N, C-alpha and C positions, 0 to 999 in steps of 0.2 A: 535978623527978626522974623521978617514973614517967610522965610524957609525953614526956621525952628517950628512956629507956628503951622504949617502944613504937616513938619514930621509927627507934632502930637496929635492933631487931627487924624492923620491915616493912623498910626499908632493906637490911637482909640477905636477908631473903626475894626482895626484887625483883632482889638483884641475882645471886643465883643462880638465878633463872627464866630460862626461853628468852627473856623480851620483850625488844627493843633499845630501850633510853631512853638519851635523853641531857639534861641538865641546863647549859641555859645561860644565863650570868648576863646582866645586862644590857649589858655592854661587849662581848657574843659570844663570852666566852672560854667554853671547857666546864668547868662545873666539876665533871662528877660523870658516869659513863655504865656499863652495864651490861656484860657481857662481850661476848654476843651483839653490841650495838652497838660494839665494839672492833673484832671479826670484819670487820661490814660496813665500816666505815670504814679498814680497812687496819693497825690497831694502836692502843694509847694516843694519848688525846687530851687529856686533861686540862689544864689551863692553856694549852691553843693555842687560838685562833679557831676557830669549824667552818669559816669559810670558808676556810682554809689548805690542808683537803682537795680542795677543790673543784675541778673545772674553771675554768682561769681564766674563760672564758664565762660560767660560770654562777655565779663567785662574787658577784658584782653583784647576780644575781635575788636569791640567798640572803640579804644582808646587808638587802636591802628589805624581804625576807619577815620576817626574823626584826625589824626595827625596826616593822614592820606590827602582829607577834604581841605586842609590847609594848605598843602601844594600846591593844587590846583592852580591854571593861571587862566585858564577858560571858564565861560559861564556854564559849563557843563553840569548837570546832576547826578550824584551818583547814591545808589541805595545799599541799605544793611539791615538785616534783619535780628535782631536780640530779645534774649526772655526778661522780662521785667519784674520784681515781685513787687506786687502790690499794694496798698496798706493796707485790704484786706486779708492778704496772706495768699491771694490766689498768685498764678503767674500767666501773665500776660505775652501774648507775641506779637511784639511792634516791630513795624518798619518805620525807619529811618530815610526818609530822601532830602540829600542837602545840598546845598551849594555853598562856594567858598567867596564870602562878602566879605574875607578882611579888610580890602584895600575901600569900603564905600564907608565916607568918614561919618555917614548919620547912621551905619550899622557895626562895623568894627567888629565881625564876628562872622561864625560860621552858622548859617541859617538853616534848619530842619524840619523837615514837615513830619508829623508823625502820624501814622495810620496804625489802626489796631487789626492786625490780621489774624488774631486766636484763631478763628472758625475754620478760616480759610487752611491754617495749617492742619488742624484735626482733623479736616475733611481731606486732606492730603494724607495723613497720616492715616486714617482709617483705609484710603482706598490703597496704600501700599500694603497696610497689614491684611486686605483681603485677596491681594494678588499674589501673597507669599502664605498665607495662612488657609487651612482648611474650616467653612465656615462653622460647622457643627462643632467638632471636637478642639479647636485651636491649635491642633497641631501643623506642621510644615506642610504646603502641599506637596504635590508629585514634581512639579517643576523646581522648586525650590532643592529638594531632595536632590535631583537629577544635577543641579548644578555643584551642591555638597561633592558630588561624587565626583565631578569632572574637575573641583578644585585640588581632591583629595589622590587621585589617581595624578595626578600632575605633579603634586607634592610628592608620591610616592617613587617617579621617575624620574626625580632631583636628589633624593637623599637616598634613594636605591637600599631601602631598608623598611621595617614594619610591613604591616598587614592590614587588607580593608576586607570586608564582609558587607553584603547586603542581604538583611532577611525579605522573604515576602509571607505576610501572616496574613491568613484566611482565616475566618470563623468557620466553624463546621455547622451545617444546617441551619444558619442565622435566617432563611428567609422564614422559616417556621414562625420565628417569632413576630414578624412583620404580619403575617397571616392570621394570627390566632390571637396577638394582642395590639394591632394598630403600628404603624411606624412613629406614633408620638412615643410608645415604649420602647420602641427599636433603636431610636434617637438616644434616647435617655441611658440604654445599653451601650452604644457608641460611644459615648461621651465617657462613660465611667470605663471602658475598655480600652480607650486612647489614655486615661490617667495612668490605669496600671502599668500596659506599654510605658510611658513615659516615667512611672516610678523604678522601672527594671533599668532604665538603660544610664551610663553614665557621662559626665559633662560635655565630654568628646565626641560623645555619638550624637544621632538626629533620628527622630521619629518622625514619620510622614503617615498622612493618610491618604490615600489612592483613589478613595471612593466606593461608596457601598459598604462590603464589611471586610474589604483589603487594608491594609498598610503595609508600611516598608520602614527598616531600620539599617539605617549605616552604620556601621561598627567598624572601628579601627583597633588594632591590637598588636601584639608582638606576632601571633601566630595564629592558627586556625581554632585554635583552643578556645583563646579570648573570644572570638565569636560564638563560637558554639555554649560558654557560659553564659553569653547575654542571651540566648535563645531559651534556653533551658530556666534559664531564670522568670521569662516571661511568659512560659508555658505552666510554670508552678503558680505564679501569681494569677493567671485567668483559669489554673484550676480550682478557685475558691469563688463558691458561690455569690455572685451582683445581687445587690437588692435594688429592685427598682418600685419603686410605689408601694413599700411592705411585702414585695411578693420576691422571693429568693431564685435566681436564675442561673442554671448551672451552663456553661462556656465552657468550650473548649475551641482550638484552632488547631490548624497543621501551617506548619512552617518550614519554608522551602530556605537552603543557604547555599549563597554563592560567595566565593571569595577571588583575591587575585591570585590564588595558586593556578585556579585554572583558566579564568577572564581577568583581559586585562583591556577591556573598554566598556565603557557605560551600557552600550545595549549587546555584550558577551552577558554582563551580570545580569540586567534584569531576566534575558531568556534562562540563564540557569539556575537562578532562584526563583525562577516560574517552575520552570520542569520540575526541581527538587520539591516545589509544595506540591504540586500534583500527584508526586510518586508518594509524600506523605500520605495525601487522602488516599490514593489508591491502596496504603498499607494499613489502613485502619482508620484515619483521623487520628487528632490529638495527639501532635508527633512532631519531630523535627527530621528533617533528609537533608545530607549534606551532597550537594551535586558532585560525582565523580563519573568516572566509565559506565560503570555500570548503569546509572541513570539515564545516560547517552543513547547504551544500547535497547534499553527500557523505551526510551521515548522515540526509537526508531520505530521498535517494535510497533509502539502504540498508532505512530503515524500511519504506519502501514495498515493496520486492522481500521483505524478510521477511516484511512482512504478508502479501503476494501466496502468498510460498511454503505459510507456516503454513495459508491459506485454503485451498490445493491439497491441503495435507496432510489437513485436515480431512475435506475431499469424498472422498479416497483411503482415509480410515479408514472413512467412513460405507460408500463402495462395496465398500471391502473386507468390513466387516462383512455387507451384504445378500448379496453373492458365498458368503461363508462358511456363511449361511443357508442360502442355495439350494441349495449342495453337500449341504447336512445334511436338506433339505427333500424331501417327494415333493412333487411339479409338481403331481402330480391333488390327492389330497386335504388336502395341504397341513400332513399332520403328518411327523413326524421321521420320518426315512428309517431304512435299513440302515446306515447310515456311523454315525447320531446314536445308534440304538439298539446298536450294538457301543461306542460310548463309557461312555457311561450303565453298558451292563452290565460294563463293566470297573470303573468307579467303584463297584457297587454289590457288587461280587467284594472289592475290597480294602476296601471299608468291612466288612464282614464278616469278613474277616483280621485287621484292625488292631482292630476293634473289638467286635467280634459282632453287627453288627445283622443281622438277618434280613429275606430277601425272597425274594418269589413270582415265579414268572414263569407267564402264559399264552399259547398259542399259538394262533390266532384264524381259522379259516377258514370262507371262505362254503359256504354247500351246496349244490352242483348249479349252482356258479357259470356254468361252461360254456355253461348253456341260456340266460341273458338274452342271450350276445354272439351265440350262432347263431339265438334265434327272433326276438329284439327290437333285433340291431343293437348294437357295440361303443357307441355312444353312451348307451345305455340301462346298457350292464354297467358304464360308468366313473360316471354317478349312481348304481347301487347304492354302487360302490366308495365313493364321495366322502361317501352317506348313514348308511354301516355306520359308517366312520370317526368322524362326527361323533355318533352314538349311542355308541359304544363312550368317545369322550373324554367327552362329559357327564355318561355314567355311573359315570366315575373320579370320585377322589377327587383333589385338588391334587396332592397327593404323589405320585400316580401319572402314567406317561407312556404313549401307545396310538403306537405305530410303525406304520406300513405296511411291511411288510419285503418286498413285492416279490408281482406278480400279486394274489390275492384274500386274500393271509394276512397278519395281523397278529398284533403283538406288545404286551405290555402288561405293562409290569413294578411290580409293587405293592410298594413300599418301605415297608422297617421295619414287614414284613407276614409274618405265618406263615400256615401251612396254612389253618386254621379261617376267618381271616377274610378271607381271598383267595378261598377258594371260594363266600363269599356275594358276594363284589363279581361275581366270574365268574357266577353264575347270573343274578344281577341285571341282567348284561351281556347276557346270551344272551336272557333274555323282553325284552328290552326292545326289542332288533333285531329278535325276533317280532312286539312290536305295534306298532312304527314305521311298519316297512318291510313292504308287504304282498307276499306271497310269499317272503319272504327270512327263512333262518333260519342260525344258525353251529354249528359244532362246535368246542368248548373243550377243551383237552388243557392241565392245571395242574399245577406241579410250585413245591414251596417248593427252596430252592436250599441243599445240603448237599455241601458240597467231599469229602467220602470217596463220596459214590453219582456228584457230578456232574464233580468236578474241577475245571472252569472254567466261565464261562457258557456256553459255546457248549455246554457238556455238558448243561447245564440245558435250553438250547434246544432240542438232541435230544430230550430227554427227554420234554419238554412236546407234542413236534411228534409223538412215539408215541402218544402219550396220545390226541391230538386226530384222530390217524387211526384210533385204538380207537373212539372216539366217533361218527365217521363210518359204522364197519363194525356198530354196532349201532343205526343206524339214524338219524343226525345229530341235529341240535337239541339237543344234552346237554352237561355238562360232567363229564369224567372227569379225578379226582384220583389220583394216586400213592397207592397203600395206604401 
């Protein structure tokens, strides 16, 4: 008696819990279930077969599951999914996790826990669809079309009869639509193009969007004629204006056709269809081109032309870099020239304005340089200029740059350097010139850039120039720095 009371007590507790449980008799009839289970199943189900609420296509699978559950001799649990027609007419995906308790005297049946997995199934279905479909047009994507090609090629090898073709479809000048009317209009146009392509193929064919304005179609048939017929049908359909937001758009396409008459692998079909499509564009667009030996020769010639053009483009790029460098390089000293100095000075001013990076500028002038040209000739003067440039450059750090401004004048930009450090380097440069080149000294004016004082880079150059002239008035061979 106490055992019966305990069973009733626990049954009451379970009945009022949120767990969806069902007890099914050996005959398949529901003996008992909790309230949550009734909600999942669409209403009371006691004394009715569990299969009676299932979708007809799943009822037999559920019967096999229950039969297998009854044969279990261990306490293992197994599960199955089945669609159930709910009382409100909707279809629910339920997961049944069952255990065989037929041998338990107080149960005597199979106990199933029910979970509503409709949302999970829908998410999985969406993910599967996204993996197989083009999100914009709803057509298959390139991966699915490639799998279909693989399947069809295998089938042809087995049956040794029939024909298979691949169409490459590329819309002509479609970029103009996006540029003039926007991508939203372009997307609407692509969707309608996809619908027209799909309407032109047979149930045994497959259309896919590869991306952008490119589409592909797998066509089966008896011979090449069937493949060309589908391509012509697509061209005709696309020739009719397409209306988007009340405005008609004229669309044309170039179609390349490859068949198993010339290609027996997926890669070969793709390459040949692509080549044929480019031939169709080269011949005037809005037409179909079928891959053959002539296209192969045309493609080889085109590749040779493209290779020659690319080679010439590389030569021009090298030449352009050389000429650009020449324009920015002093031909005598091979130092950066005034133009390069102006560019770098502007960059240093911008870095100072944006990030507070300091820099200093030195104006360097060779003392009494006119005497070299007058007494020893211009050739000797040129040699002195080259030697001074080399000494200045060798004394600077990697982050600094020496420029020939013109005549016997040089500019040095000390990057990320304030007055004290710049002054040490400038003195070192001056001293090395005197030690390295007989009879040659330089005067140096040095400033650290301050926008409030100099305004811009040229203002700093002008200030350094004034200090350099002061150094000369004081006898030369010295560095004068702004106070």
